[in-house]
PDB file with SEQRES, HELIX, SHEET and CRYST1 records, atoms N, CA, C and O in Angstrom:
SEQRES   1 A   78  CYS ILE ARG ASP ARG ARG ARG VAL HIS GLY GLU VAL LYS          
SEQRES   2 A   78  GLY ASP LYS GLN VAL GLY ARG HIS LEU TRP GLU ALA VAL          
SEQRES   3 A   78  CYS CYS ALA PRO ASP VAL ASP PRO ALA HIS PHE GLU LYS          
SEQRES   4 A   78  THR PHE ASN ASP SER LEU GLN ASP THR LEU LEU LEU VAL          
SEQRES   5 A   78  TYR LEU ALA LYS LEU VAL LYS ALA GLN LEU HIS VAL THR          
SEQRES   6 A   78  GLU LYS LEU ASN ASN SER LEU THR SER SER PHE PHE ASN          
HELIX    1 AA1 ILE A    2  VAL A    8  1                                   7    
HELIX    2 AA2 LYS A   16  CYS A   28  1                                  13    
HELIX    3 AA3 PRO A   34  PHE A   77  1                                  44    
CRYST1    1.000    1.000    1.000  90.00  90.00  90.00 P 1           1          
ATOM      1  N   CYS A   1     164.177 274.767  58.305  1.00  0.00           N  
ATOM      2  CA  CYS A   1     162.974 274.291  57.639  1.00  0.00           C  
ATOM      3  C   CYS A   1     162.280 275.460  56.953  1.00  0.00           C  
ATOM      4  O   CYS A   1     162.279 276.581  57.461  1.00  0.00           O  
ATOM      5  N   ILE A   2     161.706 275.192  55.825  1.00  0.00           N  
ATOM      6  CA  ILE A   2     161.092 276.190  54.947  1.00  0.00           C  
ATOM      7  C   ILE A   2     159.840 276.784  55.729  1.00  0.00           C  
ATOM      8  O   ILE A   2     159.609 277.992  55.694  1.00  0.00           O  
ATOM      9  N   ARG A   3     159.081 275.939  56.400  1.00  0.00           N  
ATOM     10  CA  ARG A   3     157.889 276.435  57.092  1.00  0.00           C  
ATOM     11  C   ARG A   3     158.299 277.395  58.198  1.00  0.00           C  
ATOM     12  O   ARG A   3     157.620 278.400  58.408  1.00  0.00           O  
ATOM     13  N   ASP A   4     159.390 277.121  58.915  1.00  0.00           N  
ATOM     14  CA  ASP A   4     159.887 278.009  60.006  1.00  0.00           C  
ATOM     15  C   ASP A   4     160.234 279.369  59.443  1.00  0.00           C  
ATOM     16  O   ASP A   4     159.876 280.400  60.012  1.00  0.00           O  
ATOM     17  N   ARG A   5     160.977 279.364  58.254  1.00  0.00           N  
ATOM     18  CA  ARG A   5     161.330 280.691  57.640  1.00  0.00           C  
ATOM     19  C   ARG A   5     160.104 281.405  57.253  1.00  0.00           C  
ATOM     20  O   ARG A   5     160.026 282.626  57.385  1.00  0.00           O  
ATOM     21  N   ARG A   6     159.177 280.719  56.796  1.00  0.00           N  
ATOM     22  CA  ARG A   6     157.870 281.431  56.339  1.00  0.00           C  
ATOM     23  C   ARG A   6     157.140 281.995  57.570  1.00  0.00           C  
ATOM     24  O   ARG A   6     156.492 283.040  57.510  1.00  0.00           O  
ATOM     25  N   ARG A   7     157.275 281.241  58.717  1.00  0.00           N  
ATOM     26  CA  ARG A   7     156.593 281.704  59.940  1.00  0.00           C  
ATOM     27  C   ARG A   7     157.337 282.990  60.464  1.00  0.00           C  
ATOM     28  O   ARG A   7     156.706 283.940  60.927  1.00  0.00           O  
ATOM     29  N   VAL A   8     158.571 282.974  60.377  1.00  0.00           N  
ATOM     30  CA  VAL A   8     159.432 284.125  60.867  1.00  0.00           C  
ATOM     31  C   VAL A   8     159.107 285.377  60.036  1.00  0.00           C  
ATOM     32  O   VAL A   8     159.032 286.483  60.571  1.00  0.00           O  
ATOM     33  N   HIS A   9     158.913 285.183  58.710  1.00  0.00           N  
ATOM     34  CA  HIS A   9     158.657 286.290  57.836  1.00  0.00           C  
ATOM     35  C   HIS A   9     157.163 286.717  57.794  1.00  0.00           C  
ATOM     36  O   HIS A   9     156.794 287.642  57.070  1.00  0.00           O  
ATOM     37  N   GLY A  10     156.314 286.017  58.591  1.00  0.00           N  
ATOM     38  CA  GLY A  10     154.938 286.359  58.722  1.00  0.00           C  
ATOM     39  C   GLY A  10     154.087 285.801  57.628  1.00  0.00           C  
ATOM     40  O   GLY A  10     152.933 286.209  57.500  1.00  0.00           O  
ATOM     41  N   GLU A  11     154.591 284.880  56.819  1.00  0.00           N  
ATOM     42  CA  GLU A  11     153.817 284.286  55.797  1.00  0.00           C  
ATOM     43  C   GLU A  11     152.857 283.170  56.313  1.00  0.00           C  
ATOM     44  O   GLU A  11     151.818 282.900  55.711  1.00  0.00           O  
ATOM     45  N   VAL A  12     153.240 282.546  57.430  1.00  0.00           N  
ATOM     46  CA  VAL A  12     152.442 281.484  57.995  1.00  0.00           C  
ATOM     47  C   VAL A  12     152.120 281.943  59.430  1.00  0.00           C  
ATOM     48  O   VAL A  12     153.001 282.479  60.104  1.00  0.00           O  
ATOM     49  N   LYS A  13     150.887 281.747  59.909  1.00  0.00           N  
ATOM     50  CA  LYS A  13     150.486 282.143  61.230  1.00  0.00           C  
ATOM     51  C   LYS A  13     151.058 281.142  62.233  1.00  0.00           C  
ATOM     52  O   LYS A  13     151.045 279.932  62.008  1.00  0.00           O  
ATOM     53  N   GLY A  14     151.571 281.694  63.371  1.00  0.00           N  
ATOM     54  CA  GLY A  14     152.060 280.827  64.435  1.00  0.00           C  
ATOM     55  C   GLY A  14     150.968 280.206  65.223  1.00  0.00           C  
ATOM     56  O   GLY A  14     149.849 280.720  65.241  1.00  0.00           O  
ATOM     57  N   ASP A  15     151.259 279.069  65.908  1.00  0.00           N  
ATOM     58  CA  ASP A  15     150.318 278.350  66.707  1.00  0.00           C  
ATOM     59  C   ASP A  15     150.363 278.907  68.106  1.00  0.00           C  
ATOM     60  O   ASP A  15     151.403 278.813  68.757  1.00  0.00           O  
ATOM     61  N   LYS A  16     149.244 279.504  68.620  1.00  0.00           N  
ATOM     62  CA  LYS A  16     149.287 280.118  69.946  1.00  0.00           C  
ATOM     63  C   LYS A  16     149.526 279.135  71.052  1.00  0.00           C  
ATOM     64  O   LYS A  16     150.197 279.447  72.036  1.00  0.00           O  
ATOM     65  N   GLN A  17     148.967 277.914  70.899  1.00  0.00           N  
ATOM     66  CA  GLN A  17     149.183 276.879  71.913  1.00  0.00           C  
ATOM     67  C   GLN A  17     150.679 276.521  72.040  1.00  0.00           C  
ATOM     68  O   GLN A  17     151.189 276.401  73.154  1.00  0.00           O  
ATOM     69  N   VAL A  18     151.359 276.357  70.944  1.00  0.00           N  
ATOM     70  CA  VAL A  18     152.791 276.062  70.914  1.00  0.00           C  
ATOM     71  C   VAL A  18     153.480 277.248  71.675  1.00  0.00           C  
ATOM     72  O   VAL A  18     154.297 277.017  72.567  1.00  0.00           O  
ATOM     73  N   GLY A  19     153.155 278.451  71.326  1.00  0.00           N  
ATOM     74  CA  GLY A  19     153.793 279.643  71.935  1.00  0.00           C  
ATOM     75  C   GLY A  19     153.611 279.639  73.445  1.00  0.00           C  
ATOM     76  O   GLY A  19     154.541 279.928  74.198  1.00  0.00           O  
ATOM     77  N   ARG A  20     152.360 279.296  73.888  1.00  0.00           N  
ATOM     78  CA  ARG A  20     152.109 279.267  75.364  1.00  0.00           C  
ATOM     79  C   ARG A  20     153.000 278.151  76.017  1.00  0.00           C  
ATOM     80  O   ARG A  20     153.560 278.382  77.088  1.00  0.00           O  
ATOM     81  N   HIS A  21     153.129 276.998  75.411  1.00  0.00           N  
ATOM     82  CA  HIS A  21     153.957 275.947  75.966  1.00  0.00           C  
ATOM     83  C   HIS A  21     155.416 276.373  76.054  1.00  0.00           C  
ATOM     84  O   HIS A  21     156.109 276.102  77.034  1.00  0.00           O  
ATOM     85  N   LEU A  22     155.845 277.033  75.026  1.00  0.00           N  
ATOM     86  CA  LEU A  22     157.260 277.561  75.015  1.00  0.00           C  
ATOM     87  C   LEU A  22     157.475 278.605  76.117  1.00  0.00           C  
ATOM     88  O   LEU A  22     158.503 278.601  76.795  1.00  0.00           O  
ATOM     89  N   TRP A  23     156.518 279.474  76.281  1.00  0.00           N  
ATOM     90  CA  TRP A  23     156.578 280.520  77.292  1.00  0.00           C  
ATOM     91  C   TRP A  23     156.605 279.904  78.695  1.00  0.00           C  
ATOM     92  O   TRP A  23     157.406 280.314  79.535  1.00  0.00           O  
ATOM     93  N   GLU A  24     155.718 278.905  78.955  1.00  0.00           N  
ATOM     94  CA  GLU A  24     155.743 278.214  80.230  1.00  0.00           C  
ATOM     95  C   GLU A  24     157.049 277.512  80.518  1.00  0.00           C  
ATOM     96  O   GLU A  24     157.534 277.527  81.649  1.00  0.00           O  
ATOM     97  N   ALA A  25     157.620 276.898  79.502  1.00  0.00           N  
ATOM     98  CA  ALA A  25     158.910 276.207  79.646  1.00  0.00           C  
ATOM     99  C   ALA A  25     159.988 277.262  80.012  1.00  0.00           C  
ATOM    100  O   ALA A  25     160.787 277.009  80.914  1.00  0.00           O  
ATOM    101  N   VAL A  26     160.030 278.365  79.377  1.00  0.00           N  
ATOM    102  CA  VAL A  26     161.039 279.330  79.619  1.00  0.00           C  
ATOM    103  C   VAL A  26     160.848 279.974  81.017  1.00  0.00           C  
ATOM    104  O   VAL A  26     161.827 280.278  81.700  1.00  0.00           O  
ATOM    105  N   CYS A  27     159.620 280.171  81.419  1.00  0.00           N  
ATOM    106  CA  CYS A  27     159.361 280.811  82.680  1.00  0.00           C  
ATOM    107  C   CYS A  27     159.693 279.794  83.863  1.00  0.00           C  
ATOM    108  O   CYS A  27     160.027 280.234  84.963  1.00  0.00           O  
ATOM    109  N   CYS A  28     159.604 278.542  83.637  1.00  0.00           N  
ATOM    110  CA  CYS A  28     159.927 277.557  84.638  1.00  0.00           C  
ATOM    111  C   CYS A  28     161.407 277.358  84.822  1.00  0.00           C  
ATOM    112  O   CYS A  28     161.819 276.759  85.816  1.00  0.00           O  
ATOM    113  N   ALA A  29     162.214 277.828  83.921  1.00  0.00           N  
ATOM    114  CA  ALA A  29     163.638 277.650  84.073  1.00  0.00           C  
ATOM    115  C   ALA A  29     164.121 278.430  85.283  1.00  0.00           C  
ATOM    116  O   ALA A  29     163.729 279.581  85.479  1.00  0.00           O  
ATOM    117  N   PRO A  30     164.976 277.806  86.102  1.00  0.00           N  
ATOM    118  CA  PRO A  30     165.430 278.464  87.317  1.00  0.00           C  
ATOM    119  C   PRO A  30     166.335 279.626  87.008  1.00  0.00           C  
ATOM    120  O   PRO A  30     167.052 279.630  86.008  1.00  0.00           O  
ATOM    121  N   ASP A  31     166.293 280.650  87.912  1.00  0.00           N  
ATOM    122  CA  ASP A  31     167.087 281.809  87.741  1.00  0.00           C  
ATOM    123  C   ASP A  31     168.429 281.526  88.384  1.00  0.00           C  
ATOM    124  O   ASP A  31     168.505 281.508  89.612  1.00  0.00           O  
ATOM    125  N   VAL A  32     169.478 281.308  87.638  1.00  0.00           N  
ATOM    126  CA  VAL A  32     170.770 280.937  88.200  1.00  0.00           C  
ATOM    127  C   VAL A  32     171.734 282.028  87.965  1.00  0.00           C  
ATOM    128  O   VAL A  32     171.755 282.676  86.918  1.00  0.00           O  
ATOM    129  N   ASP A  33     172.564 282.226  88.999  1.00  0.00           N  
ATOM    130  CA  ASP A  33     173.686 283.222  88.912  1.00  0.00           C  
ATOM    131  C   ASP A  33     174.652 282.786  87.818  1.00  0.00           C  
ATOM    132  O   ASP A  33     175.157 281.664  87.854  1.00  0.00           O  
ATOM    133  N   PRO A  34     174.919 283.671  86.830  1.00  0.00           N  
ATOM    134  CA  PRO A  34     175.843 283.279  85.738  1.00  0.00           C  
ATOM    135  C   PRO A  34     177.198 282.773  86.228  1.00  0.00           C  
ATOM    136  O   PRO A  34     177.752 281.838  85.650  1.00  0.00           O  
ATOM    137  N   ALA A  35     177.733 283.376  87.279  1.00  0.00           N  
ATOM    138  CA  ALA A  35     179.067 282.842  87.786  1.00  0.00           C  
ATOM    139  C   ALA A  35     178.928 281.441  88.362  1.00  0.00           C  
ATOM    140  O   ALA A  35     179.791 280.584  88.170  1.00  0.00           O  
ATOM    141  N   HIS A  36     177.856 281.230  89.050  1.00  0.00           N  
ATOM    142  CA  HIS A  36     177.609 279.839  89.612  1.00  0.00           C  
ATOM    143  C   HIS A  36     177.389 278.854  88.472  1.00  0.00           C  
ATOM    144  O   HIS A  36     177.913 277.742  88.509  1.00  0.00           O  
ATOM    145  N   PHE A  37     176.630 279.241  87.471  1.00  0.00           N  
ATOM    146  CA  PHE A  37     176.409 278.303  86.332  1.00  0.00           C  
ATOM    147  C   PHE A  37     177.699 278.027  85.632  1.00  0.00           C  
ATOM    148  O   PHE A  37     177.939 276.879  85.259  1.00  0.00           O  
ATOM    149  N   GLU A  38     178.555 279.011  85.426  1.00  0.00           N  
ATOM    150  CA  GLU A  38     179.854 278.838  84.698  1.00  0.00           C  
ATOM    151  C   GLU A  38     180.729 277.957  85.563  1.00  0.00           C  
ATOM    152  O   GLU A  38     181.370 277.067  85.004  1.00  0.00           O  
ATOM    153  N   LYS A  39     180.818 278.117  86.864  1.00  0.00           N  
ATOM    154  CA  LYS A  39     181.644 277.254  87.657  1.00  0.00           C  
ATOM    155  C   LYS A  39     181.177 275.867  87.640  1.00  0.00           C  
ATOM    156  O   LYS A  39     182.004 274.965  87.501  1.00  0.00           O  
ATOM    157  N   THR A  40     179.870 275.599  87.774  1.00  0.00           N  
ATOM    158  CA  THR A  40     179.273 274.322  87.709  1.00  0.00           C  
ATOM    159  C   THR A  40     179.560 273.628  86.366  1.00  0.00           C  
ATOM    160  O   THR A  40     179.940 272.458  86.333  1.00  0.00           O  
ATOM    161  N   PHE A  41     179.374 274.358  85.278  1.00  0.00           N  
ATOM    162  CA  PHE A  41     179.629 273.920  83.956  1.00  0.00           C  
ATOM    163  C   PHE A  41     181.064 273.498  83.781  1.00  0.00           C  
ATOM    164  O   PHE A  41     181.354 272.404  83.296  1.00  0.00           O  
ATOM    165  N   ASN A  42     181.941 274.361  84.174  1.00  0.00           N  
ATOM    166  CA  ASN A  42     183.431 274.111  84.029  1.00  0.00           C  
ATOM    167  C   ASN A  42     183.842 272.854  84.870  1.00  0.00           C  
ATOM    168  O   ASN A  42     184.624 272.030  84.396  1.00  0.00           O  
ATOM    169  N   ASP A  43     183.310 272.716  86.121  1.00  0.00           N  
ATOM    170  CA  ASP A  43     183.634 271.590  86.906  1.00  0.00           C  
ATOM    171  C   ASP A  43     183.202 270.303  86.274  1.00  0.00           C  
ATOM    172  O   ASP A  43     183.939 269.317  86.273  1.00  0.00           O  
ATOM    173  N   SER A  44     181.968 270.310  85.719  1.00  0.00           N  
ATOM    174  CA  SER A  44     181.489 269.182  84.983  1.00  0.00           C  
ATOM    175  C   SER A  44     182.312 268.849  83.786  1.00  0.00           C  
ATOM    176  O   SER A  44     182.606 267.685  83.512  1.00  0.00           O  
ATOM    177  N   LEU A  45     182.683 269.875  83.072  1.00  0.00           N  
ATOM    178  CA  LEU A  45     183.522 269.724  81.859  1.00  0.00           C  
ATOM    179  C   LEU A  45     184.888 269.107  82.203  1.00  0.00           C  
ATOM    180  O   LEU A  45     185.383 268.232  81.491  1.00  0.00           O  
ATOM    181  N   GLN A  46     185.490 269.585  83.316  1.00  0.00           N  
ATOM    182  CA  GLN A  46     186.763 269.060  83.769  1.00  0.00           C  
ATOM    183  C   GLN A  46     186.639 267.604  84.134  1.00  0.00           C  
ATOM    184  O   GLN A  46     187.527 266.814  83.816  1.00  0.00           O  
ATOM    185  N   ASP A  47     185.552 267.222  84.801  1.00  0.00           N  
ATOM    186  CA  ASP A  47     185.323 265.841  85.154  1.00  0.00           C  
ATOM    187  C   ASP A  47     185.205 264.964  83.892  1.00  0.00           C  
ATOM    188  O   ASP A  47     185.776 263.877  83.801  1.00  0.00           O  
ATOM    189  N   THR A  48     184.488 265.455  82.992  1.00  0.00           N  
ATOM    190  CA  THR A  48     184.299 264.695  81.682  1.00  0.00           C  
ATOM    191  C   THR A  48     185.653 264.499  81.010  1.00  0.00           C  
ATOM    192  O   THR A  48     186.016 263.395  80.605  1.00  0.00           O  
ATOM    193  N   LEU A  49     186.377 265.588  80.907  1.00  0.00           N  
ATOM    194  CA  LEU A  49     187.706 265.516  80.214  1.00  0.00           C  
ATOM    195  C   LEU A  49     188.642 264.564  80.957  1.00  0.00           C  
ATOM    196  O   LEU A  49     189.391 263.835  80.307  1.00  0.00           O  
ATOM    197  N   LEU A  50     188.631 264.541  82.276  1.00  0.00           N  
ATOM    198  CA  LEU A  50     189.441 263.618  83.020  1.00  0.00           C  
ATOM    199  C   LEU A  50     189.008 262.117  82.705  1.00  0.00           C  
ATOM    200  O   LEU A  50     189.846 261.231  82.537  1.00  0.00           O  
ATOM    201  N   LEU A  51     187.754 261.918  82.643  1.00  0.00           N  
ATOM    202  CA  LEU A  51     187.290 260.553  82.331  1.00  0.00           C  
ATOM    203  C   LEU A  51     187.743 260.120  80.907  1.00  0.00           C  
ATOM    204  O   LEU A  51     188.155 258.978  80.704  1.00  0.00           O  
ATOM    205  N   VAL A  52     187.658 261.045  79.940  1.00  0.00           N  
ATOM    206  CA  VAL A  52     188.124 260.706  78.666  1.00  0.00           C  
ATOM    207  C   VAL A  52     189.630 260.422  78.646  1.00  0.00           C  
ATOM    208  O   VAL A  52     190.108 259.476  78.019  1.00  0.00           O  
ATOM    209  N   TYR A  53     190.340 261.277  79.354  1.00  0.00           N  
ATOM    210  CA  TYR A  53     191.843 261.006  79.423  1.00  0.00           C  
ATOM    211  C   TYR A  53     192.132 259.673  80.037  1.00  0.00           C  
ATOM    212  O   TYR A  53     192.983 258.945  79.526  1.00  0.00           O  
ATOM    213  N   LEU A  54     191.463 259.310  81.117  1.00  0.00           N  
ATOM    214  CA  LEU A  54     191.713 258.050  81.815  1.00  0.00           C  
ATOM    215  C   LEU A  54     191.316 256.875  80.952  1.00  0.00           C  
ATOM    216  O   LEU A  54     191.978 255.838  80.970  1.00  0.00           O  
ATOM    217  N   ALA A  55     190.224 257.027  80.183  1.00  0.00           N  
ATOM    218  CA  ALA A  55     189.771 255.967  79.367  1.00  0.00           C  
ATOM    219  C   ALA A  55     190.880 255.724  78.199  1.00  0.00           C  
ATOM    220  O   ALA A  55     191.237 254.588  77.888  1.00  0.00           O  
ATOM    221  N   LYS A  56     191.351 256.807  77.632  1.00  0.00           N  
ATOM    222  CA  LYS A  56     192.398 256.640  76.611  1.00  0.00           C  
ATOM    223  C   LYS A  56     193.677 256.069  77.183  1.00  0.00           C  
ATOM    224  O   LYS A  56     194.375 255.310  76.512  1.00  0.00           O  
ATOM    225  N   LEU A  57     193.985 256.421  78.399  1.00  0.00           N  
ATOM    226  CA  LEU A  57     195.196 255.875  79.084  1.00  0.00           C  
ATOM    227  C   LEU A  57     195.052 254.425  79.291  1.00  0.00           C  
ATOM    228  O   LEU A  57     195.991 253.668  79.043  1.00  0.00           O  
ATOM    229  N   VAL A  58     193.885 253.987  79.747  1.00  0.00           N  
ATOM    230  CA  VAL A  58     193.614 252.576  79.974  1.00  0.00           C  
ATOM    231  C   VAL A  58     193.739 251.793  78.646  1.00  0.00           C  
ATOM    232  O   VAL A  58     194.353 250.730  78.559  1.00  0.00           O  
ATOM    233  N   LYS A  59     193.132 252.382  77.655  1.00  0.00           N  
ATOM    234  CA  LYS A  59     193.147 251.754  76.284  1.00  0.00           C  
ATOM    235  C   LYS A  59     194.627 251.588  75.792  1.00  0.00           C  
ATOM    236  O   LYS A  59     195.021 250.540  75.282  1.00  0.00           O  
ATOM    237  N   ALA A  60     195.385 252.640  75.972  1.00  0.00           N  
ATOM    238  CA  ALA A  60     196.813 252.541  75.556  1.00  0.00           C  
ATOM    239  C   ALA A  60     197.590 251.569  76.406  1.00  0.00           C  
ATOM    240  O   ALA A  60     198.474 250.894  75.880  1.00  0.00           O  
ATOM    241  N   GLN A  61     197.326 251.462  77.633  1.00  0.00           N  
ATOM    242  CA  GLN A  61     197.972 250.438  78.533  1.00  0.00           C  
ATOM    243  C   GLN A  61     197.662 249.058  78.115  1.00  0.00           C  
ATOM    244  O   GLN A  61     198.524 248.180  78.095  1.00  0.00           O  
ATOM    245  N   LEU A  62     196.388 248.860  77.769  1.00  0.00           N  
ATOM    246  CA  LEU A  62     195.886 247.492  77.293  1.00  0.00           C  
ATOM    247  C   LEU A  62     196.592 247.157  75.957  1.00  0.00           C  
ATOM    248  O   LEU A  62     197.008 246.020  75.734  1.00  0.00           O  
ATOM    249  N   HIS A  63     196.712 248.139  75.106  1.00  0.00           N  
ATOM    250  CA  HIS A  63     197.383 247.885  73.817  1.00  0.00           C  
ATOM    251  C   HIS A  63     198.875 247.502  74.029  1.00  0.00           C  
ATOM    252  O   HIS A  63     199.387 246.581  73.392  1.00  0.00           O  
ATOM    253  N   VAL A  64     199.561 248.245  74.953  1.00  0.00           N  
ATOM    254  CA  VAL A  64     200.962 247.934  75.166  1.00  0.00           C  
ATOM    255  C   VAL A  64     201.053 246.541  75.772  1.00  0.00           C  
ATOM    256  O   VAL A  64     201.886 245.742  75.344  1.00  0.00           O  
ATOM    257  N   THR A  65     200.213 246.230  76.761  1.00  0.00           N  
ATOM    258  CA  THR A  65     200.225 244.920  77.378  1.00  0.00           C  
ATOM    259  C   THR A  65     200.036 243.761  76.384  1.00  0.00           C  
ATOM    260  O   THR A  65     200.726 242.741  76.399  1.00  0.00           O  
ATOM    261  N   GLU A  66     199.052 244.007  75.532  1.00  0.00           N  
ATOM    262  CA  GLU A  66     198.782 243.015  74.502  1.00  0.00           C  
ATOM    263  C   GLU A  66     199.996 242.796  73.558  1.00  0.00           C  
ATOM    264  O   GLU A  66     200.317 241.660  73.207  1.00  0.00           O  
ATOM    265  N   LYS A  67     200.658 243.896  73.158  1.00  0.00           N  
ATOM    266  CA  LYS A  67     201.843 243.809  72.296  1.00  0.00           C  
ATOM    267  C   LYS A  67     202.964 242.993  73.065  1.00  0.00           C  
ATOM    268  O   LYS A  67     203.586 242.098  72.493  1.00  0.00           O  
ATOM    269  N   LEU A  68     203.184 243.328  74.339  1.00  0.00           N  
ATOM    270  CA  LEU A  68     204.172 242.653  75.100  1.00  0.00           C  
ATOM    271  C   LEU A  68     203.817 241.180  75.220  1.00  0.00           C  
ATOM    272  O   LEU A  68     204.698 240.335  75.058  1.00  0.00           O  
ATOM    273  N   ASN A  69     202.625 240.853  75.483  1.00  0.00           N  
ATOM    274  CA  ASN A  69     202.204 239.456  75.604  1.00  0.00           C  
ATOM    275  C   ASN A  69     202.458 238.720  74.310  1.00  0.00           C  
ATOM    276  O   ASN A  69     202.984 237.606  74.311  1.00  0.00           O  
ATOM    277  N   ASN A  70     202.080 239.350  73.188  1.00  0.00           N  
ATOM    278  CA  ASN A  70     202.248 238.657  71.884  1.00  0.00           C  
ATOM    279  C   ASN A  70     203.757 238.535  71.584  1.00  0.00           C  
ATOM    280  O   ASN A  70     204.162 237.539  70.985  1.00  0.00           O  
ATOM    281  N   SER A  71     204.572 239.470  71.961  1.00  0.00           N  
ATOM    282  CA  SER A  71     205.971 239.402  71.725  1.00  0.00           C  
ATOM    283  C   SER A  71     206.579 238.287  72.574  1.00  0.00           C  
ATOM    284  O   SER A  71     207.367 237.486  72.069  1.00  0.00           O  
ATOM    285  N   LEU A  72     206.230 238.230  73.827  1.00  0.00           N  
ATOM    286  CA  LEU A  72     206.771 237.226  74.765  1.00  0.00           C  
ATOM    287  C   LEU A  72     206.318 235.805  74.264  1.00  0.00           C  
ATOM    288  O   LEU A  72     207.101 234.856  74.242  1.00  0.00           O  
ATOM    289  N   THR A  73     205.059 235.721  73.879  1.00  0.00           N  
ATOM    290  CA  THR A  73     204.520 234.456  73.476  1.00  0.00           C  
ATOM    291  C   THR A  73     205.236 233.942  72.229  1.00  0.00           C  
ATOM    292  O   THR A  73     205.619 232.775  72.153  1.00  0.00           O  
ATOM    293  N   SER A  74     205.399 234.781  71.315  1.00  0.00           N  
ATOM    294  CA  SER A  74     206.042 234.409  70.014  1.00  0.00           C  
ATOM    295  C   SER A  74     207.489 234.011  70.282  1.00  0.00           C  
ATOM    296  O   SER A  74     207.962 233.025  69.717  1.00  0.00           O  
ATOM    297  N   SER A  75     208.218 234.764  71.141  1.00  0.00           N  
ATOM    298  CA  SER A  75     209.576 234.405  71.436  1.00  0.00           C  
ATOM    299  C   SER A  75     209.732 233.176  72.257  1.00  0.00           C  
ATOM    300  O   SER A  75     210.761 232.506  72.167  1.00  0.00           O  
ATOM    301  N   PHE A  76     208.729 232.838  73.079  1.00  0.00           N  
ATOM    302  CA  PHE A  76     208.768 231.653  73.939  1.00  0.00           C  
ATOM    303  C   PHE A  76     208.635 230.414  73.026  1.00  0.00           C  
ATOM    304  O   PHE A  76     209.334 229.423  73.238  1.00  0.00           O  
ATOM    305  N   PHE A  77     207.780 230.457  72.051  1.00  0.00           N  
ATOM    306  CA  PHE A  77     207.516 229.297  71.130  1.00  0.00           C  
ATOM    307  C   PHE A  77     208.535 229.180  70.092  1.00  0.00           C  
ATOM    308  O   PHE A  77     208.587 228.121  69.467  1.00  0.00           O  
ATOM    309  N   ASN A  78     209.371 230.146  69.815  1.00  0.00           N  
ATOM    310  CA  ASN A  78     210.415 230.013  68.767  1.00  0.00           C  
ATOM    311  C   ASN A  78     211.690 229.575  69.298  1.00  0.00           C  
ATOM    312  O   ASN A  78     212.652 229.420  68.545  1.00  0.00           O  
TER     313      ASN A  78                                                      
END                                                                             
């Protein structure tokens, strides 16, 4: 944003109240061990990737089943 660039370069004065709120938000963040954070993040990522894989697998299985049903139905009536 143009206003943000102007603020960074000192052309526009920053809002002290916004700065205080940002500081309070940063100070309230828990102090987490980087190794613990990385392990937790990777575990969560692996869980998410597994869910995506399973969803795609189910979708593919439904697609194959639908094709088989259509094939059997069309051959039955012909």
